[in-house]
ZAMARGU-4260 file (C-alpha; in steps of 0.2 Angstrom, whole numbers, plus 5000, padded with zeros to 4 digits):
<rodrens>
0) 5080/5052/5359 | 5063/5047/5351 | 5068/5048/5333 | 5057/5060/5324 | 5046/5052/5309
5) 5047/5062/5291 | 5031/5065/5285 | 5028/5060/5268 | 5017/5072/5257 | 5002/5064/5251
10) 4997/5066/5234 | 4978/5063/5226 | 4975/5049/5218 | 4967/5060/5204 | 4980/5071/5203
15) 4991/5056/5200 | 4982/5050/5187 | 4982/5065/5178 | 5000/5069/5180 | 5003/5051/5175
20) 4991/5053/5160 | 4998/5068/5153 | 5015/5061/5154 | 5011/5045/5143 | 5004/5057/5134
25) 5020/5068/5131 | 5028/5050/5128 | 5016/5045/5116 | 5018/5062/5108 | 5036/5063/5105
30) 5039/5044/5104 | 5040/5046/5083 | 5052/5057/5082 | 5062/5049/5095 | 5062/5033/5085
35) 5075/5031/5072 | 5068/5018/5064 | 5051/5029/5061 | 5059/5043/5055 | 5069/5033/5042
40) 5051/5027/5035 | 5046/5043/5038 | 5058/5048/5023 | 5057/5033/5014 | 5037/5037/5011
45) 5041/5054/5008 | 5053/5050/4993 | 5043/5037/4985 | 5028/5053/4987 | 5039/5065/4978
50) 5044/5054/4965 | 5027/5055/4958 | 5025/5074/4957 | 5031/5076/4943 | 5033/5063/4926
55) 5045/5050/4928 | 5041/5041/4910 | 5058/5053/4903 | 5070/5047/4916 | 5081/5038/4908
60) 5083/5054/4894 | 5082/5067/4903 | 5088/5060/4920 | 5076/5073/4929 | 5077/5060/4946
65) 5093/5064/4949 | 5089/5073/4965 | 5081/5060/4973 | 5091/5048/4969 | 5104/5056/4977
70) 5095/5057/4991 | 5088/5038/4995 | 5108/5034/4993 | 5111/5046/5006 | 5095/5039/5016
75) 5103/5022/5013 | 5120/5029/5022 | 5109/5037/5037 | 5101/5020/5041 | 5119/5010/5039
80) 5125/5019/5051 | 5110/5023/5062 | 5100/5006/5063 | 5106/4995/5077 | 5093/4982/5070
85) 5099/4965/5064 | 5091/4966/5045 | 5080/4953/5037 | 5083/4942/5023 | 5073/4927/5013
90) 5077/4921/4998 | 5062/4932/4990 | 5076/4947/4995 | 5089/4937/4987 | 5081/4937/4972
95) 5079/4953/4970 | 5097/4958/4975 | 5100/4946/4958 | 5087/4956/4948 | 5096/4977/4954
100) 5115/4969/4951 | 5110/4959/4937 | 5103/4978/4931 | 5117/4987/4934 | 5129/4976/4926
105) 5119/4976/4912 | 5119/4996/4912 | 5140/4995/4912 | 5139/4985/4899 | 5126/4997/4889
110) 5137/5011/4893 | 5152/5003/4882 | 5140/4998/4865 | 5127/5008/4869 | 5118/5026/4873
115) 5127/5027/4888 | 5118/5042/4896 | 5099/5031/4898 | 5110/5016/4903 | 5119/5025/4917
120) 5103/5035/4922 | 5092/5017/4921 | 5107/5010/4931 | 5103/5024/4945 | 5086/5023/4945
125) 5084/5002/4945 | 5097/5005/4959 | 5086/5015/4969 | 5072/5005/4966 | 5082/4993/4976
130) 5084/5002/4990 | 5069/5008/4991 | 5066/4990/4993 | 5076/4984/5006 | 5073/5000/5018
135) 5055/4995/5017 | 5058/4979/5022 | 5070/4982/5036 | 5059/4998/5040 | 5039/4994/5040
140) 5041/4981/5055 | 5021/4982/5062 | 5003/4982/5056 | 5004/5001/5059 | 5017/5003/5047
145) 5009/4997/5034 | 4993/5004/5038 | 4999/5020/5040 | 5008/5019/5024 | 4992/5013/5014
150) 4983/5027/5019 | 4997/5039/5016 | 4995/5033/4997 | 4979/5031/4997 | 4979/5052/5003
155) 4991/5053/4989 | 4979/5045/4977 | 4965/5054/4981 | 4975/5073/4980 | 4981/5067/4961
160) 4964/5060/4958 | 4956/5079/4960 | 4970/5086/4949 | 4965/5071/4936 | 4947/5075/4936
165) 4950/5097/4935 | 4961/5091/4922 | 4947/5082/4913 | 4935/5095/4916 | 4942/5113/4916
170) 4962/5111/4908 | 4961/5100/4894 | 4943/5108/4887 | 4952/5126/4888 | 4965/5122/4880
175) 4957/5112/4867 | 4946/5129/4864 | 4962/5140/4865 | 4968/5129/4850 | 4952/5128/4838
180) 4952/5149/4840 | 4969/5151/4833 | 4979/5135/4830 | 4995/5145/4823 | 4996/5156/4839
185) 4994/5141/4853 | 5006/5128/4842 | 5018/5146/4842 | 5017/5148/4862 | 5019/5134/4865
190) 5034/5131/4853 | 5030/5117/4840 | 5034/5123/4822 | 5021/5111/4813 | 5012/5121/4797
195) 4995/5115/4792 | 4992/5095/4785 | 5009/5092/4791 | 5011/5073/4803 | 5015/5083/4816
200) 5001/5094/4819 | 4992/5081/4815 | 5000/5072/4830 | 4996/5086/4841 | 4977/5087/4836
205) 4977/5069/4840 | 4982/5070/4854 | 4973/5086/4861 | 4956/5077/4856 | 4958/5064/4871
210) 4953/5069/4884 | 4959/5055/4898 | 4968/5064/4914 | 4985/5063/4916 | 4989/5070/4933
215) 5008/5072/4938 | 5013/5059/4925 | 5017/5059/4906 | 5006/5045/4901 | 4989/5041/4908
220) 4991/5019/4909 | 5004/5029/4922 | 4992/5037/4933 | 4978/5022/4931 | 4991/5009/4936
225) 4995/5020/4953 | 4979/5023/4956 | 4973/5006/4955 | 4980/4994/4971 | 4974/5011/4982
230) 4953/5011/4977 | 4955/4993/4980 | 4964/4993/4995 | 4954/5011/4999 | 4938/4999/4998
235) 4942/4984/5011 | 4946/5000/5021 | 4927/5004/5021 | 4922/4987/5023 | 4932/4984/5040
240) 4925/5001/5045 | 4907/4998/5041 | 4911/4980/5050 | 4913/4989/5067 | 4904/4990/5082
245) 4912/5007/5085 | 4912/5015/5068 | 4908/5032/5064 | 4895/5037/5049 | 4904/5052/5046
250) 4920/5043/5045 | 4912/5030/5035 | 4906/5044/5024 | 4921/5053/5023 | 4931/5036/5015
255) 4918/5034/5002 | 4920/5052/4997 | 4939/5049/4993 | 4936/5033/4987 | 4924/5038/4974
260) 4934/5054/4968 | 4949/5039/4964 | 4935/5028/4956 | 4930/5044/4945 | 4949/5047/4940
265) 4954/5031/4937 | 4936/5028/4924 | 4941/5042/4915 | 4956/5036/4913 | 4948/5024/4900
270) 4964/5011/4904 | 4955/4997/4899 | 4971/4989/4906 | 4968/4993/4925 | 4948/4991/4922
275) 4953/4976/4919 | 4962/4972/4934 | 4953/4980/4946 | 4940/4970/4939 | 4950/4952/4943
280) 4955/4959/4960 | 4939/4962/4966 | 4934/4945/4960 | 4948/4937/4968 | 4943/4946/4984
285) 4924/4941/4985 | 4928/4923/4980 | 4941/4921/4993 | 4930/4930/5007 | 4915/4919/5001
290) 4927/4903/5003 | 4931/4907/5019 | 4913/4910/5026 | 4915/4926/5030 | 4904/4938/5037
295) 4887/4937/5040 | 4873/4931/5027 | 4870/4950/5023 | 4888/4952/5020 | 4888/4935/5008
300) 4871/4943/5000 | 4882/4960/4995 | 4894/4952/4988 | 4887/4942/4976 | 4873/4958/4971
305) 4888/4969/4969 | 4898/4953/4958 | 4880/4953/4950 | 4878/4971/4946 | 4896/4971/4939
310) 4891/4958/4926 | 4877/4966/4922 | 4885/4984/4918 | 4901/4975/4906 | 4885/4965/4897
315) 4876/4981/4894 | 4892/4990/4891 | 4897/4978/4878 | 4880/4978/4868 | 4877/4997/4869
320) 4894/5003/4869 | 4903/4990/4854 | 4915/5004/4853 | 4924/5002/4868 | 4923/4981/4864
325) 4933/4985/4847 | 4943/4998/4853 | 4951/4985/4869 | 4953/4970/4854 | 4963/4986/4843
330) 4974/4990/4857 | 4976/4971/4860 | 4985/4969/4843 | 4996/4985/4845 | 5002/4977/4865
335) 5004/4959/4852 | 5013/4968/4838 | 5025/4975/4851 | 5028/4958/4860 | 5032/4950/4845
340) 5045/4965/4839 | 5052/4963/4857 | 5052/4944/4859 | 5065/4944/4841 | 5075/4959/4851
345) 5078/4945/4866 | 5083/4932/4854 | 5098/4943/4847 | 5100/4951/4863 | 5097/4934/4877
350) 5112/4939/4891 | 5115/4958/4893 | 5099/4963/4885 | 5101/4978/4873 | 5102/4991/4888
355) 5092/4999/4899 | 5086/5015/4893 | 5089/5008/4876 | 5073/5002/4871 | 5069/5013/4860
360) 5082/5016/4850 | 5084/4997/4848 | 5066/4994/4843 | 5067/5000/4826 | 5078/4985/4821
365) 5063/4974/4824 | 5047/4985/4824 | 5035/4973/4813 | 5028/4987/4795 | 5010/4988/4804
370) 5014/4994/4820 | 5006/5009/4824 | 5020/5018/4836 | 5041/5016/4840 | 5037/5013/4859
375) 5049/5016/4872 | 5044/5001/4880 | 5034/4985/4875 | 5021/4985/4888 | 5024/4971/4896
380) 5036/4970/4912 | 5043/4955/4911 | 5049/4957/4890 | 5056/4973/4896 | 5066/4967/4909
385) 5071/4954/4898 | 5075/4964/4882 | 5084/4977/4892 | 5094/4968/4907 | 5093/4949/4899
390) 5085/4934/4901 | 5093/4930/4918 | 5087/4947/4925 | 5069/4945/4918 | 5071/4925/4927
395) 5076/4934/4944 | 5060/4945/4942 | 5051/4928/4940 | 5058/4919/4956 | 5052/4934/4965
400) 5037/4937/4961 | 5031/4920/4960 | 5041/4918/4978 | 5032/4933/4986 | 5015/4926/4982
405) 5020/4908/4991 | 5023/4916/5008 | 5007/4924/5007 | 4994/4915/5018 | 4982/4905/5008
410) 4964/4911/5019 | 4957/4927/5018 | 4955/4934/5038 | 4946/4947/5041 | 4958/4955/5052
415) 4978/4952/5053 | 4989/4950/5069 | 4986/4962/5087 | 4995/4978/5086 | 5011/4974/5098
420) 5016/4986/5111 | 5027/4995/5100 | 5013/4998/5090 | 5002/5006/5102 | 5015/5016/5107
425) 5018/5023/5090 | 5009/5040/5084 | 5001/5041/5068 | 4999/5056/5063 | 5017/5062/5067
430) 5022/5048/5052 | 5009/5050/5040 | 5008/5069/5038 | 5026/5072/5041 | 5028/5061/5025
435) 5017/5067/5016 | 5021/5084/5017 | 5038/5081/5014 | 5037/5073/5000 | 5027/5085/4990
440) 5037/5100/4994 | 5055/5090/4989 | 5043/5085/4974 | 5038/5103/4970 | 5057/5106/4973
445) 5065/5092/4963 | 5052/5096/4949 | 5058/5112/4944 | 5072/5107/4935 | 5061/5094/4925
450) 5052/5094/4909 | 5036/5098/4920 | 5037/5106/4935 | 5023/5106/4948 | 5017/5121/4949
455) 5014/5133/4966 | 4995/5131/4966 | 4995/5112/4962 | 5008/5111/4977 | 4996/5120/4990
460) 4980/5114/4987 | 4987/5093/4985 | 4996/5096/5000 | 4979/5102/5007 | 4970/5089/5001
465) 4980/5073/5004 | 4986/5081/5025 | 4965/5081/5025 | 4963/5063/5019 | 4975/5056/5031
470) 4966/5067/5043 | 4950/5056/5039 | 4956/5040/5037 | 4968/5039/5055 | 4952/5032/5064
475) 4957/5016/5051 | 4975/5017/5053 | 4974/5016/5074 | 4958/5004/5074 | 4959/4995/5058
480) 4964/4979/5051 | 4972/4975/5035 | 4974/4958/5030 | 4991/4951/5019 | 4980/4944/5008
485) 4971/4958/5001 | 4990/4966/4997 | 4995/4950/4989 | 4976/4955/4978 | 4981/4972/4977
490) 5001/4970/4970 | 4993/4955/4959 | 4982/4968/4951 | 4996/4982/4949 | 5007/4965/4941
495) 4992/4959/4929 | 4992/4981/4922 | 5010/4979/4922 | 5008/4964/4910 | 5000/4973/4898
500) 5002/4993/4901 | 5021/4992/4906 | 5028/5006/4917 | 5041/4995/4926 | 5055/5006/4920
505) 5044/5020/4926 | 5053/5026/4945 | 5033/5033/4951 | 5025/5014/4945 | 5040/5005/4948
510) 5040/5011/4967 | 5023/5009/4971 | 5027/4989/4964 | 5041/4986/4977 | 5033/4997/4989
515) 5019/4983/4989 | 5031/4969/4990 | 5038/4975/5004 | 5024/4979/5013 | 5016/4961/5008
520) 5033/4954/5020 | 5027/4962/5034 | 5026/4955/5051 | 5032/4939/5044 | 5045/4927/5052
525) 5064/4929/5043 | 5079/4924/5047 | 5091/4938/5053 | 5107/4942/5050 | 5117/4950/5064
530) 5132/4963/5058 | 5145/4969/5071 | 5148/4988/5074 | 5164/4988/5063 | 5153/4980/5048
535) 5141/4994/5050 | 5151/5006/5049 | 5159/4997/5031 | 5143/4998/5022 | 5140/5015/5027
540) 5155/5018/5020 | 5152/5010/5003 | 5136/5019/5002 | 5148/5035/5003 | 5157/5028/4990
545) 5141/5024/4979 | 5134/5042/4982 | 5149/5049/4977 | 5147/5039/4962 | 5130/5044/4959
550) 5133/5063/4960 | 5148/5061/4950 | 5141/5050/4932 | 5122/5059/4936 | 5117/5072/4949
555) 5130/5084/4942 | 5131/5082/4924 | 5112/5081/4923 | 5112/5097/4936 | 5123/5107/4925
560) 5120/5102/4909 | 5100/5102/4911 | 5102/5121/4914 | 5114/5126/4898 | 5102/5115/4887
565) 5088/5126/4893 | 5099/5143/4892 | 5103/5136/4872 | 5085/5132/4870 | 5079/5149/4874
570) 5092/5157/4865 | 5088/5146/4850 | 5070/5154/4851 | 5076/5170/4852 | 5086/5166/4836
575) 5103/5172/4846 | 5114/5159/4836 | 5131/5163/4847 | 5121/5162/4863 | 5114/5146/4857
580) 5133/5140/4853 | 5139/5143/4868 | 5125/5136/4880 | 5125/5120/4868 | 5145/5119/4869
585) 5144/5120/4890 | 5131/5107/4890 | 5142/5095/4880 | 5156/5099/4891 | 5146/5097/4906
590) 5138/5079/4901 | 5150/5071/4892 | 5140/5056/4889 | 5124/5066/4882 | 5118/5062/4865
595) 5106/5074/4866 | 5117/5088/4871 | 5129/5083/4856 | 5115/5082/4844 | 5109/5100/4850
600) 5128/5106/4848 | 5128/5098/4828 | 5112/5108/4825 | 5119/5125/4830 | 5134/5120/4821
605) 5125/5115/4806 | 5116/5134/4806 | 5130/5141/4808 | 5137/5133/4793 | 5125/5139/4784
610) 5127/5156/4790 | 5147/5159/4788 | 5151/5145/4775 | 5169/5142/4785 | 5178/5126/4783
615) 5180/5126/4802 | 5163/5126/4806 | 5160/5114/4795 | 5174/5104/4804 | 5166/5107/4820
620) 5151/5103/4813 | 5156/5085/4809 | 5164/5081/4823 | 5149/5084/4834 | 5142/5073/4823
625) 5153/5060/4826 | 5151/5063/4843 | 5133/5061/4842 | 5134/5046/4832 | 5146/5038/4847
630) 5134/5041/4861 | 5119/5034/4850 | 5123/5023/4837 | 5108/5013/4836 | 5094/5032/4832
635) 5088/5030/4816 | 5081/5046/4818 | 5099/5053/4822 | 5105/5042/4806 | 5093/5051/4797
640) 5092/5069/4800 | 5112/5067/4797 | 5110/5061/4779 | 5099/5078/4779 | 5111/5089/4784
645) 5126/5082/4771 | 5111/5082/4758 | 5110/5099/4761 | 5127/5102/4762 | 5130/5092/4744
650) 5117/5105/4737 | 5124/5119/4743 | 5141/5117/4740 | 5142/5101/4726 | 5155/5092/4736
655) 5154/5073/4730 | 5163/5067/4750 | 5144/5075/4755 | 5134/5066/4743 | 5144/5051/4748
660) 5139/5054/4768 | 5121/5056/4766 | 5121/5039/4755 | 5132/5031/4768 | 5119/5036/4784
665) 5103/5035/4774 | 5110/5018/4771 | 5113/5015/4790 | 5095/5022/4793 | 5088/5010/4783
670) 5098/4994/4794 | 5095/5003/4811 | 5076/5004/4804 | 5072/4990/4789 | 5053/4992/4791
675) 5051/5011/4790 | 5044/5020/4774 | 5050/5035/4779 | 5067/5030/4779 | 5066/5021/4762
680) 5058/5035/4757 | 5074/5047/4761 | 5086/5036/4754 | 5078/5032/4739 | 5076/5051/4733
685) 5096/5050/4739 | 5101/5036/4728 | 5090/5047/4715 | 5100/5063/4717 | 5116/5053/4717
690) 5112/5046/4699 | 5112/5026/4703 | 5093/5024/4695 | 5092/5006/4696 | 5095/5005/4717
695) 5086/5021/4718 | 5070/5012/4710 | 5072/4997/4721 | 5073/5009/4737 | 5055/5019/4730
700) 5047/5000/4727 | 5053/4997/4745 | 5047/5010/4753 | 5030/5008/4744 | 5026/4993/4748
705) 5030/4997/4766 | 5019/5011/4765 | 5002/5000/4759 | 5007/4986/4775 | 5004/5002/4787
710) 4987/5008/4791 | 4991/5023/4803 | 4987/5038/4792 | 5001/5050/4804 | 5016/5038/4794
715) 5006/5038/4776 | 5020/5046/4764 | 5006/5057/4759 | 5010/5067/4775 | 5029/5065/4773
720) 5040/5077/4764 | 5057/5070/4761 | 5072/5084/4765 | 5078/5091/4749 | 5078/5111/4748
725) 5082/5110/4732 | 5070/5097/4725 | 5058/5099/4711 | 5041/5105/4720 | 5034/5088/4716
730) 5022/5085/4732 | 5024/5074/4746 | 5034/5058/4745 | 5024/5048/4738 | 5023/5057/4722
735) 5042/5059/4720 | 5043/5038/4721 | 5032/5037/4711 | 5042/5048/4702 | 5060/5042/4703
740) 5049/5025/4695 | 5044/5036/4678 | 5059/5046/4677 | 5075/5047/4688 | 5081/5063/4683
745) 5081/5076/4695
</rodrens>
């Protein structure tokens, strides 16, 4: 019997191709979510975005980066367990590991001999900066990954620039108008007590008149440093899009508009350091392009024309706006003062440094008499690392920095290597849009407990601008090219800016520095370190231990102490002393390493003693004072303020012991701030109250000598009032000192 043939259904060619294309499209849409490496990379970018959305300059003192620090460590734990690829490693990674490790040990040393809370906060911040660098090194593998991350940060820069321009043209003028209409009411609404003519009011008014935008940063230089590399990379992006035959006019116009927003905001920051770094970076890029013979004669002509136009603009500005050049020289002289004092500090603390987060407290011992202010960092990132974490840490940074550039090709190719099959399979928009959206939401949530929270309006508008900008850049991410040499120039520009403006201890700026360093090494052949599954789980367990340690020493104290501290300040504003005392004690109990909470508790017990005059309240005040001194031993303002308290106690009770304690605390303040005329003035007055005539006259002469050396009016002794409630109404500190020299009787 003949076997019957089975009929095979015929499938039309069109239907088959349509189905396969739909399946491929579905695969491409879902590939991002099926690849754990892409998900982890999006999470890294989201965390970096979130940290720029509220000020990071106060991370050492307030610890408001604790929520994101905890998430970083949790992300590293997940990456250690999930990722199956062998990690890559080179000698640059080794130098970064040495830097982070030495910085960690320096922080632990500072916990014992300096202020522990800032040291612990900066230890964890630097640790997650290292984690972020190594995660980027392992997760960013392809050229499209690099372009996607660059487009994400460029889109974020557009949002921050738009916010900065809004501040410059709308917010700051409105604030100045409100202040000038009723200064006292405006200061009261901000919780600032500054009588007319006081030093505090002069400082506030000088800052109010500065119109430079800050966006979500606390300092203008931080914003300028953040925008700097993305403006250059955006220019390269524009040039690359213009060169392609399939270029779109709408895309070119969109990129040009985005760059104009960033350029305008950078210009209005008036950051001379950033503008100089941009000029150097642009010059290097143009010279390299011309030497490599890239492009047509028209391209070369445009490069030379742009260089000539830039030179003419620079000469014109120098001739017509000479005050800008004078201010630049004045700013450089200030930085020179910071660097000289920091160099003296490094010689005293060469191995472990003065302690991360403790620079400002220790700096007063080395500050020059003519220096303008007590800065939080020396405005030089290598000097900052050497001063806070020791010379070995700075050497590790130099090795990592120079080694990074030696690994970059010396030519300036128009494009990098062709996209791999994995590149072509990845979808651009899911990675970038999810990273930006999650980053903005995380930043909004994390900033709710920060000193300057992100408003809901800024969240909505900023996220919309970022996502729209990334949508406009997606075509370049898909088809563009980004030379590694351009990334090297962008990173070098940021490093040059950090050499004169500082900020390596600010997580938002430092995160950008290490991200560019990791992206510079994408596509390079590095050694791999195969790890067995057992070792991988061991690394994950170690990360869990680190996570618990971070929660115990940073996140939990920050979360509870910050809430109690805010409640105590609110009670102070209501003049509710019992509630302020209760919340202050809770803040201290929540964070046993916080000198800030201890100072608040001491001040509260002081006010309580003024009301009750009970001995037990005085004893509690003294115990709080001892705690504050132990937790911040090098803070001259703290010792000076304690001297004020004990002098007032002497005036109220007449106890000689209180006067002796006031003298000892003023003397210690002078040791910690030997070139501070105001500290010497307080000590001289207290010596005169104690009847030590010759010592008081010597201290008064030194205070007047230091005052004559300081050219800054806000630090003039004529603007300072010695704290003594029962002193004769002679006038300013200068007049009181001259009365000591003429007649020491009070």
